[in-house]
C-alpha positions as CSV (number, residue, x, y, z in Angstrom):
1,M,21.2,-2.4,-17.7
2,Y,20.7,-4.7,-14.2
3,N,20.4,-7.9,-13.1
4,Q,16.8,-9.1,-14.0
5,K,17.0,-12.0,-11.2
6,M,18.2,-9.4,-8.4
7,Y,15.2,-7.1,-9.6
8,G,12.6,-10.1,-9.5
9,L,13.7,-10.7,-5.8
10,G,13.4,-7.2,-4.9
11,A,10.2,-6.4,-6.9
12,V,8.3,-9.3,-5.1
13,R,8.2,-8.9,-2.1
14,S,7.9,-11.4,1.0
15,G,4.5,-12.3,1.5
16,I,4.9,-12.7,5.4
17,R,6.4,-8.8,5.3
18,E,3.5,-7.5,3.0
19,L,1.0,-9.0,5.8
20,F,2.8,-7.6,8.4
21,E,3.1,-4.3,6.8
22,Y,-1.0,-4.7,5.8
23,G,-1.3,-5.0,9.5
24,L,0.1,-1.5,10.4
25,R,-1.8,0.4,7.6
26,Q,-5.2,-1.6,8.9
27,A,-4.3,-0.5,12.7
28,A,-4.2,2.7,11.8
29,I,-7.7,2.6,10.1
30,V,-9.8,0.6,12.9
31,G,-7.4,0.6,15.6
32,K,-4.5,-1.6,16.6
33,E,-6.6,-3.4,19.3
34,N,-8.9,-4.6,16.3
35,V,-6.2,-6.2,14.3
36,F,-5.3,-9.7,14.7
37,D,-1.6,-9.9,13.6
38,F,0.1,-13.6,13.4
39,S,2.1,-12.9,10.6
40,L,5.6,-12.1,11.7
41,G,8.0,-14.5,13.5
42,N,9.4,-11.7,15.9
43,P,10.2,-12.8,19.4
44,S,7.8,-11.3,22.2
45,I,9.6,-12.2,25.0
46,P,12.7,-10.0,26.3
47,S,16.2,-10.9,26.4
48,P,17.5,-12.2,29.1
49,P,18.5,-9.7,31.8
50,Q,22.0,-10.6,31.6
51,V,22.5,-10.1,27.9
52,N,21.6,-6.3,28.4
53,E,24.0,-6.3,31.7
54,A,26.7,-8.0,29.8
55,I,26.4,-5.1,26.9
56,A,26.6,-2.4,29.2
57,D,29.4,-3.8,31.0
58,I,31.2,-4.0,27.7
59,V,30.1,-0.6,26.5
60,M,31.3,0.9,29.9
61,N,34.6,-0.9,31.1
62,E,36.1,-2.3,27.7
63,D,38.4,-0.7,25.1
64,T,36.0,1.6,23.1
65,L,38.0,1.2,20.2
66,Q,38.2,-2.5,20.0
67,V,34.8,-2.7,21.2
68,H,33.4,-0.8,18.4
69,G,36.1,-2.0,15.7
70,Y,36.7,-4.4,13.3
71,T,37.0,-8.3,14.1
72,S,38.6,-10.8,12.4
73,A,36.6,-12.5,9.2
74,P,35.6,-15.7,11.2
75,G,34.8,-13.9,14.7
76,Y,37.0,-13.4,17.8
77,D,39.0,-16.3,19.0
78,G,37.7,-15.9,22.4
79,V,34.2,-16.0,21.5
80,R,34.6,-19.0,18.9
81,K,36.4,-20.6,22.3
82,A,33.4,-20.0,24.7
83,V,30.7,-21.3,22.1
84,A,32.8,-24.5,21.1
85,D,33.1,-25.2,25.0
86,N,29.5,-24.6,25.4
87,L,28.8,-27.1,22.4
88,N,31.1,-29.7,23.8
89,A,29.7,-29.5,27.2
90,R,26.2,-30.0,26.1
91,F,26.7,-32.3,23.3
92,G,29.5,-34.5,24.2
93,T,31.5,-33.0,20.8
94,K,35.0,-32.2,20.2
95,V,34.0,-28.6,18.7
96,K,37.3,-26.4,18.0
97,P,37.0,-23.0,17.5
98,Q,38.5,-23.0,13.9
99,N,35.5,-24.9,13.3
100,L,33.3,-22.2,14.0
101,F,32.6,-19.4,11.5
102,F,30.8,-16.3,12.9
103,T,28.0,-14.4,10.8
104,C,25.4,-11.9,10.8
105,G,22.9,-14.4,11.7
106,A,21.4,-17.5,10.4
107,A,20.7,-16.2,6.8
108,P,24.1,-15.1,6.1
109,G,25.7,-18.6,7.0
110,L,23.3,-20.4,5.0
111,I,24.1,-18.3,1.9
112,S,28.1,-18.9,2.3
113,V,27.2,-22.6,2.9
114,L,25.0,-22.7,-0.3
115,K,27.6,-20.6,-2.1
116,A,30.3,-22.9,-1.0
117,L,28.4,-25.9,-2.3
118,I,26.7,-25.3,-5.1
119,A,29.5,-26.3,-7.6
120,D,28.0,-25.5,-11.2
121,S,24.3,-25.0,-12.6
122,D,23.8,-28.5,-12.2
123,S,23.9,-28.8,-8.5
124,E,21.1,-29.5,-6.5
125,I,20.0,-28.7,-2.9
126,V,16.7,-30.7,-1.4
127,A,14.1,-28.6,0.9
128,I,11.5,-30.8,2.5
129,A,8.2,-29.0,2.7
130,P,7.4,-27.1,4.4
131,F,10.5,-25.6,4.4
132,F,11.5,-21.6,4.9
133,P,10.9,-19.8,1.8
134,E,14.1,-18.1,1.5
135,Y,15.9,-21.3,1.2
136,R,14.3,-20.9,-2.7
137,P,16.2,-17.6,-3.5
138,F,19.5,-18.3,-1.4
139,T,19.9,-21.5,-3.6
140,E,18.9,-19.8,-6.9
141,A,20.5,-16.7,-6.7
142,N,23.8,-18.8,-6.3
143,G,23.2,-20.6,-9.1
144,G,21.6,-23.8,-7.8
145,K,18.4,-25.8,-8.4
146,L,16.1,-26.0,-5.5
147,V,14.4,-29.5,-5.4
148,V,11.4,-29.7,-3.1
149,V,10.3,-32.6,-1.4
150,P,6.4,-32.9,-0.8
151,P,5.3,-33.4,2.9
152,D,4.6,-35.8,5.2
153,M,1.3,-34.6,5.7
154,E,0.3,-36.9,8.6
155,N,2.8,-35.9,11.1
156,F,5.4,-33.5,8.9
157,Q,8.3,-35.7,9.8
158,I,10.1,-36.8,6.6
159,N,8.5,-38.5,3.7
160,F,11.4,-41.0,2.9
161,A,9.9,-42.4,-0.4
162,A,9.8,-39.0,-2.0
163,L,13.2,-37.8,-0.5
164,E,14.8,-40.7,-2.0
165,E,13.0,-40.3,-5.2
166,A,14.2,-36.7,-5.1
167,L,17.6,-37.3,-4.6
168,S,20.3,-37.7,-8.0
169,P,23.9,-37.6,-8.5
170,N,23.4,-33.7,-9.0
171,T,22.4,-33.3,-5.0
172,Q,25.1,-31.7,-3.5
173,A,22.9,-31.2,-0.4
174,I,19.8,-30.9,1.9
175,I,18.7,-28.5,4.3
176,V,17.0,-29.7,7.3
177,N,15.5,-27.2,9.9
178,S,14.3,-28.7,13.1
179,P,12.6,-27.1,15.2
180,N,10.9,-26.6,12.1
181,N,9.6,-23.3,10.5
182,P,6.6,-23.0,9.8
183,S,5.3,-26.4,11.7
184,G,6.6,-26.3,14.8
185,V,7.5,-30.1,14.4
186,V,10.9,-31.5,16.1
187,Y,12.4,-34.2,14.0
188,T,12.9,-37.2,15.9
189,R,15.9,-39.0,16.6
190,E,14.3,-42.0,14.3
191,T,13.8,-39.8,11.6
192,L,17.4,-38.5,11.4
193,E,18.9,-41.7,12.1
194,K,17.0,-42.9,9.4
195,L,17.9,-40.1,7.0
196,A,21.6,-39.9,8.2
197,A,21.6,-43.7,6.5
198,L,19.9,-43.0,3.4
199,L,22.2,-40.1,2.8
200,T,25.1,-42.2,3.5
201,R,23.9,-44.8,1.1
202,K,23.0,-42.6,-1.6
203,G,26.2,-40.7,-1.1
204,G,28.0,-43.9,-1.7
205,E,26.2,-44.9,-4.9
206,Y,27.2,-41.5,-6.4
207,G,30.7,-41.7,-5.4
208,H,30.7,-37.9,-3.1
209,P,29.2,-36.7,0.0
210,I,25.7,-35.4,0.3
211,Y,25.8,-32.6,3.0
212,L,23.2,-32.0,5.5
213,I,22.9,-28.4,6.4
214,A,21.1,-28.2,9.8
215,D,19.3,-24.8,9.8
216,E,18.8,-24.3,13.7
217,P,17.7,-21.1,14.9
218,Y,15.2,-22.5,16.9
219,R,17.4,-25.2,18.7
220,E,16.7,-23.7,22.3
221,L,13.0,-23.2,21.6
222,V,11.7,-26.4,22.7
223,Y,8.7,-27.5,24.9
224,G,7.5,-30.8,27.2
225,G,11.3,-31.7,27.3
226,V,11.2,-33.0,23.5
227,E,14.6,-34.1,22.6
228,V,16.6,-32.0,19.7
229,P,19.2,-34.3,18.7
230,F,22.7,-32.3,17.8
231,I,22.7,-33.7,14.3
232,P,26.4,-33.6,13.6
233,T,26.6,-36.3,16.4
234,I,24.1,-38.5,14.0
235,Y,25.6,-37.6,10.5
236,K,29.2,-36.5,10.1
237,N,28.6,-34.6,6.8
238,T,26.2,-31.9,8.7
239,I,26.9,-28.1,8.5
240,V,25.4,-26.3,11.4
241,C,23.9,-23.0,10.6
242,Y,23.0,-21.2,14.0
243,S,21.5,-17.7,15.6
244,W,20.8,-16.6,18.6
245,S,17.9,-14.5,16.8
246,K,15.6,-16.2,19.0
247,S,17.0,-18.1,21.7
248,L,18.3,-14.8,23.0
249,S,15.4,-12.8,21.7
250,L,17.9,-10.8,19.3
251,P,16.8,-10.6,15.9
252,G,18.2,-7.1,15.2
253,E,21.5,-8.0,16.5
254,R,22.3,-10.2,13.5
255,I,24.6,-12.9,15.3
256,G,24.9,-16.2,14.3
257,Y,28.0,-18.9,12.8
258,V,28.6,-21.8,11.0
259,Y,29.9,-24.7,12.2
260,V,31.9,-27.1,10.0
261,P,32.6,-30.2,11.7
262,E,36.5,-31.7,11.7
263,D,35.2,-35.3,10.5
264,A,33.1,-34.0,7.8
265,E,34.4,-35.2,4.3
266,D,36.9,-32.5,2.7
267,S,36.3,-30.2,6.0
268,S,39.2,-28.0,5.6
269,A,38.2,-27.2,1.7
270,I,34.4,-26.9,2.7
271,Y,35.4,-24.5,5.7
272,C,37.7,-22.3,3.3
273,A,34.8,-22.4,0.9
274,V,32.2,-20.9,3.4
275,A,35.0,-18.1,4.2
276,G,35.4,-17.6,1.0
277,A,31.7,-17.1,0.3
278,A,31.2,-15.1,2.8
279,R,34.1,-13.2,1.4
280,A,32.6,-12.2,-1.8
281,S,29.0,-11.7,-0.2
282,G,30.7,-9.1,2.5
283,H,29.2,-10.8,5.3
284,V,32.7,-10.6,7.4
285,C,33.9,-9.4,10.7
286,P,30.4,-9.7,12.4
287,P,29.7,-7.1,14.8
288,S,32.3,-6.7,17.8
289,L,30.0,-5.8,20.5
290,I,27.5,-8.4,20.4
291,Q,30.0,-11.2,19.8
292,R,31.6,-9.8,23.1
293,A,28.1,-10.4,24.3
294,V,27.3,-13.6,23.4
295,A,30.3,-15.1,24.9
296,R,29.1,-13.8,28.2
297,C,25.6,-14.9,27.6
298,V,26.5,-18.7,25.8
299,E,25.0,-20.6,28.5
300,Q,21.9,-18.7,29.1
301,M,18.7,-20.2,27.8
302,P,15.5,-18.4,27.1
303,D,12.6,-18.4,29.4
304,L,9.9,-19.9,27.1
305,A,6.9,-19.9,29.9
306,A,4.8,-17.1,27.5
307,Y,5.3,-19.1,24.4
308,D,4.4,-22.0,25.9
309,E,1.1,-20.4,27.3
310,N,0.1,-19.3,23.8
311,R,1.1,-22.4,22.3
312,T,-1.3,-24.6,24.6
313,L,-4.1,-22.1,24.6
314,L,-4.2,-21.8,20.9
315,Y,-3.7,-25.5,20.2
316,N,-6.7,-26.6,22.3
317,E,-9.1,-24.0,21.3
318,L,-8.4,-24.1,17.6
319,S,-8.5,-27.9,17.9
320,R,-11.9,-27.3,19.6
321,M,-13.0,-25.6,17.4
322,G,-12.2,-28.3,14.7
323,Y,-8.7,-27.0,12.9
324,T,-6.5,-29.9,12.3
325,M,-2.7,-28.9,12.8
326,A,0.6,-30.6,13.0
327,K,1.7,-30.9,16.6
328,P,3.9,-28.1,17.7
329,D,6.8,-28.9,19.7
330,G,9.1,-26.5,19.1
331,A,9.3,-22.9,17.6
332,F,6.5,-20.7,18.3
333,Y,4.3,-21.5,15.2
334,L,1.2,-23.4,14.4
335,F,0.9,-25.0,11.3
336,I,-3.2,-25.6,10.5
337,Q,-4.9,-26.9,7.6
338,A,-7.0,-24.5,5.6
339,P,-10.6,-25.2,6.0
340,G,-11.9,-25.7,2.2
341,G,-8.2,-26.9,1.3
342,D,-6.8,-23.5,0.0
343,S,-4.4,-21.5,2.3
344,D,-4.4,-18.2,0.0
345,A,-8.3,-18.2,-0.1
346,F,-8.5,-19.1,3.7
347,S,-5.8,-16.2,4.4
348,N,-7.4,-13.8,2.0
349,K,-11.1,-14.6,3.8
350,A,-9.4,-14.0,7.1
351,K,-8.1,-10.7,6.0
352,E,-11.4,-9.5,6.0
353,H,-11.8,-10.0,9.3
354,N,-8.5,-8.5,10.4
355,L,-6.9,-11.5,11.0
356,L,-3.8,-12.2,9.3
357,V,-2.4,-15.5,8.7
358,V,0.6,-16.7,6.3
359,P,-0.7,-19.3,3.0
360,G,1.6,-22.1,3.1
361,T,2.4,-21.9,-0.5
362,S,5.6,-20.7,-0.2
363,F,6.6,-23.0,2.2
364,G,5.5,-26.0,-0.2
365,C,1.9,-26.7,1.5
366,K,-0.9,-24.7,-0.3
367,E,-3.3,-26.6,2.1
368,Y,-1.9,-25.2,5.6
369,F,-1.7,-21.6,6.7
370,R,0.9,-20.9,9.5
371,I,0.5,-18.5,12.6
372,C,3.3,-17.2,14.9
373,Y,2.1,-17.5,18.6
374,C,5.4,-15.1,19.5
375,V,2.4,-12.4,20.3
376,S,0.7,-11.0,23.6
377,N,-1.7,-13.7,25.2
378,D,-4.4,-11.1,25.3
379,M,-4.6,-10.8,21.5
380,I,-4.7,-14.5,21.2
381,R,-7.7,-14.4,23.2
382,R,-9.2,-11.4,21.5
383,S,-8.8,-13.1,18.3
384,L,-10.4,-16.5,19.2
385,P,-14.1,-15.7,18.2
386,V,-12.7,-14.5,14.7
387,F,-11.0,-18.1,14.4
388,E,-14.6,-19.5,15.3
389,T,-16.1,-17.4,13.1
390,L,-14.5,-18.4,10.1
391,I,-14.5,-21.8,10.6
392,H,-18.2,-22.0,10.9
393,E,-18.3,-19.8,7.6
394,Y,-16.8,-22.7,5.9
395,K,-18.8,-25.4,7.6
């Protein structure tokens, strides 16, 4: 006997990773230089040098037993203080170290928050398309129901009419991901203020708060001075899930945190529930070494010049060819309307040319496909004739 739900999650692999592994197999056949892989959002710029310097210094000069030992479940007090001080300096907040719970990346943070908020089988979590596909298994594996709001196809902000219709007395939380994976769109302050007003009103009607889960691994990846509002300053019932995977190019180190603001309703209880959920999942005591390195590098920001060059090149060239896409102000993705309107069919046709793009079906937008531009500029330039050939085939 075994858990059928868990079997289903393990047997049906991520379409994104399947594409990535297909690319590896094709590279062995046709040569790596002839495969144009835009599937996986793996940072392609190195970590700031201060990160490696900090790690080397910590390993060489601090107490080895402590560096490689267990930490407290929510993280080191000194590390949490460094992050709290940084948030307060940047956003004018009053974050305290005890409001932060460190996790092994953003995904365990999201899982812990969802597990903490899903009270029973009637609990609903709302996601706004396009959304990160893992929101569904994260929610459903913890006994909740994922309710999907159809996208605002015009500018990929929020379809508020559809959102209000999706809310119900069973709504526990709504997940917001900005800058967004897969669209690269940043929710404007106007959008977030309108969202806060709606959730406040509906929470009052239902007699319980609707929490806003801010999934923020791309917070620092933004271009052209576009503002990324810190959502707890707009809506008090916000719970932040953050990761340094993208901002410091550390996806393999698995370090992030959950922030439960003190003025959120039932803040202490929610924080304890998050801690209990992390305990039940085994996601406690995040790695000591990388915690210490983050504390030293918390003020470091990524050098986005290479991403911005790739973004501009692709956006301009694909637009010239006739592709239509959302304006990407953040993250490292383009979300492009599939010629013919069926992203699965387009992705399969692209594979025939060894061009790997991710269909938007699992993101809640079958009409669009995603490409990751955290790749080499040379590969982008070599791939452009393939994009042009494909769109001409459809025309």
